[in-house]
C-alpha positions, 0 to 999 in steps of 0.5 A, spaced: 489 112 149 487 114 142 492 117 137 487 123 137 488 124 144 495 123 144 495 129 139 491 133 143 495 132 149 502 134 146 499 140 143 496 142 149 502 141 154 507 143 148 504 150 148 502 151 155 510 150 157 513 155 152 515 162 155 511 166 150 504 163 153 507 164 160 509 171 159 502 173 155 498 170 160 501 174 165 502 181 161 495 181 158 491 182 165 496 187 167 496 191 161 488 191 161 488 194 168 494 199 166 490 202 161 484 203 165 488 205 172 494 209 169 489 215 167 486 215 173 492 215 177 495 220 173 489 224 173 490 224 181 497 226 181 497 231 175 498 238 177 493 242 173 496 248 169 493 255 171 491 258 164 490 266 164 485 269 159 484 276 159 478 279 156 477 285 151 470 287 151 468 291 145 460 289 145 457 294 150 454 289 154 456 286 160 459 280 157 466 280 160 464 281 167 459 275 166 465 271 163 469 272 169 464 271 174 463 264 170 470 262 171 474 266 175 480 262 175 481 262 167 478 269 165 481 276 168 479 283 167 484 288 163 484 295 160 490 294 156 490 295 148 490 289 144 497 290 142 499 290 149 496 284 150 499 281 144 506 282 147 504 279 154 502 273 150 508 273 146 512 274 153 508 268 156 505 273 161 498 271 159 495 264 156 491 269 151 486 274 150 479 274 148 476 279 144 469 280 144 467 285 138 462 290 138 457 286 134 459 279 138 452 277 140 449 279 133 454 275 129 455 270 135 462 270 134 469 272 138 476 271 137 481 268 141 488 270 141 494 265 144 500 262 142 497 256 140 497 249 144 494 249 151 490 242 149 483 241 148 482 242 155 483 250 154 479 250 148 473 246 151 473 251 157 473 257 153 468 255 148 463 252 154 464 259 158 463 263 152 457 259 149 453 259 156 454 267 157 452 268 150 446 264 151 444 267 158 445 274 155 440 273 149 435 270 153 435 276 158 435 280 152 428 277 150 425 278 157 427 271 161 429 273 168 435 270 172 431 265 176 428 262 170 435 261 167 438 258 173 432 253 172 433 252 165 441 251 166 440 246 171 443 239 170 438 233 170 441 227 173 438 220 170 438 214 175 437 208 171 433 202 174 432 195 171 425 192 172 425 184 173 419 179 175 423 179 181 425 186 183 427 192 181 435 193 181 440 198 178 441 198 171 448 196 168 446 197 161 452 202 159 457 198 163 455 191 160 455 194 153 462 196 154 464 189 157 460 186 151 464 190 146 471 188 149 469 181 150 467 181 143 473 184 141 477 179 145 473 173 141 475 177 134 483 177 136 483 170 139 480 167 133 485 170 129 491 168 134 489 161 135 486 160 128 493 162 126 497 157 131 493 151 128 494 154 121 502 155 122 502 148 125 499 144 119 503 148 114 510 147 118 509 140 119 507 139 112 513 143 109 518 139 114 515 132 112 513 131 119 506 129 117 508 123 113 511 120 119 504 122 123 500 119 117 503 113 118 500 112 125 494 116 125 488 118 120 489 125 117 482 127 120 485 125 127 491 129 126 487 135 124 482 134 130 487 133 135 491 140 133 484 143 133 482 141 140 489 141 143 490 148 141 483 150 143 484 147 150 490 152 150 486 158 149 480 156 154 486 155 159 489 162 158 482 165 158 481 162 165 487 164 167 486 171 164 479 172 168 482 170 175 488 175 174 484 180 172 479 179 178 485 180 182 488 186 179 481 189 179 481 188 186 488 191 187 486 197 183 479 198 187 483 199 193 488 204 190 482 208 188 479 208 195 485 210 198 486 216 192 479 218 194 480 219 201 474 215 203 472 210 208 468 206 204 466 204 197 460 207 197 463 214 199 469 213 194 463 212 189 460 218 191 466 222 190 468 219 183 461 220 181 461 228 183 468 228 179 464 225 173 469 219 173 466 213 170 472 209 169 473 209 177 466 208 178 466 202 173 472 199 177 469 200 184 462 198 182 463 192 177 457 190 174 454 183 176 455 178 170 450 172 170 451 165 169 448 165 162 452 171 159 459 167 162 457 161 159 455 164 152 461 167 152 465 161 153 460 157 148 461 162 142 469 163 143 469 155 143 464 154 137 467 160 133 474 157 134 473 150 132 469 153 126 474 158 123 480 153 126 477 148 122 477 152 116 484 154 117 487 147 118 484 145 111 487 152 108 494 150 111 493 143 108 492 145 101 497 150 101 504 149 099 508 155 102 506 161 107 505 165 101 500 160 099 496 160 105 496 168 105 492 168 099 488 162 100 486 165 107 483 171 105 476 169 104 475 166 111 479 172 114 474 177 111 468 173 115 472 175 121 473 182 120 466 184 117 462 183 124 467 187 127 465 193 123 458 192 124 459 192 132 457 199 133 450 198 130 449 192 135 452 197 141 447 202 139 441 198 137 442 191 139 434 189 138 434 192 131 432 187 126 439 188 122 442 186 129 438 180 130 439 178 122 447 179 123 448 175 129 444 169 127 449 169 121 454 163 123 460 166 121 458 173 125 455 169 131 461 168 135 463 176 135 456 179 134 452 174 139 457 175 145 456 183 144 448 182 144 448 177 150 451 183 154 448 189 151 440 186 151 436 181 153 436 176 147 430 172 146 431 164 147 429 163 140 434 167 137 439 164 142 437 157 140 437 159 132 444 162 133 446 155 136 443 151 132 446 154 125 453 155 128 453 148 130 450 146 123 456 150 120 461 147 124 459 140 122 459 143 115 466 146 116 469 139 119 466 135 113 469 140 108 476 141 111 477 134 113 476 132 105 481 137 103 486 135 109 485 128 107 488 129 100 492 136 101 496 134 107 500 129 102 501 133 096 507 138 095 510 142 089 505 146 087 499 151 089 492 148 088 487 152 084 480 153 087 478 148 082 482 143 084 480 144 091 473 143 089 475 136 086 478 134 092 472 136 096 468 131 091 473 126 091 475 126 099 
């Protein structure tokens, strides 16, 4: 067994046996499902608060009657004066009262008096009702009949269908884009987490002088290579466990949603939650199908991005002498991990745009942005191939660069090297 293989095995087994690895592996999928399922469960268990808004109509039109007809549970008719209503609001007999002044239609303005609070739901309900009634009044004033108004206010539903060479199927673009965004963020987090593990491992062994013992029996490159591959295997193993546990958790969550809906089948439950405009519940019950290419792409870009950045982090740690040195030297590399996250909204909105294509081909950005594009759209084969070639070339360059720094820096102590010295190490390595 080679020394590199021994180091890989040691790094892998040492980390997967820790309590931290076991706890994080179990808690992460549970946390994801809780973030999705808990709001749904709470929404089902929540008892809605009944708000009562009295309407004072001074406009001379039938605005109060229209508002009450639009939402009989929220608005009530009143003949009390504003002063009497003010006292009722303060006594918590009313949530508030809505004053419609004489020139409300002309000025497009009303006044809502409350004690404050009530949440965004109350504000949205009042705003929606008032705008709808005012719009109808203006249109009727200009000769529009009620039939035309009903037609104009009808909510059109769009069913999205994706056409392929073989068949027509349900368009899952929105759900897949959301999944792509989530997985891109996962890659971003894991690049920092596992790259940081490699970096801290190198600096700890250097400061504790353990590396001097290792160098006596293994080449510096084998030590660096063994650490990177061993920790990367831990990350890949943890990802696999997360996928399996998340699938099981979503199965349980789907059964709970089916029970809450009172439906006899998944199709009926989906129809029930669709009528409530509950997109999250529909996503859980009707999970989009992922292609082999998307899954393989995610695994490749995670591993490639990890190797690229962890190699650079290992070189940085070898050049540093203390934790403070590491923080200074890693900043230029960390920036290239953060920057693509800032551009992810661009990819989500226009994954086929020229800017999105160019950004996703940049090797430092590809591990995050190309994952986003793989799920958000059909990436042309030549773009995928170009991205893979550029990224693999960058990995080879990073290994060459970090290897030369690691070879000299790992046994140097006492002072933080300048960037000029690091460039000299690269030239001499």
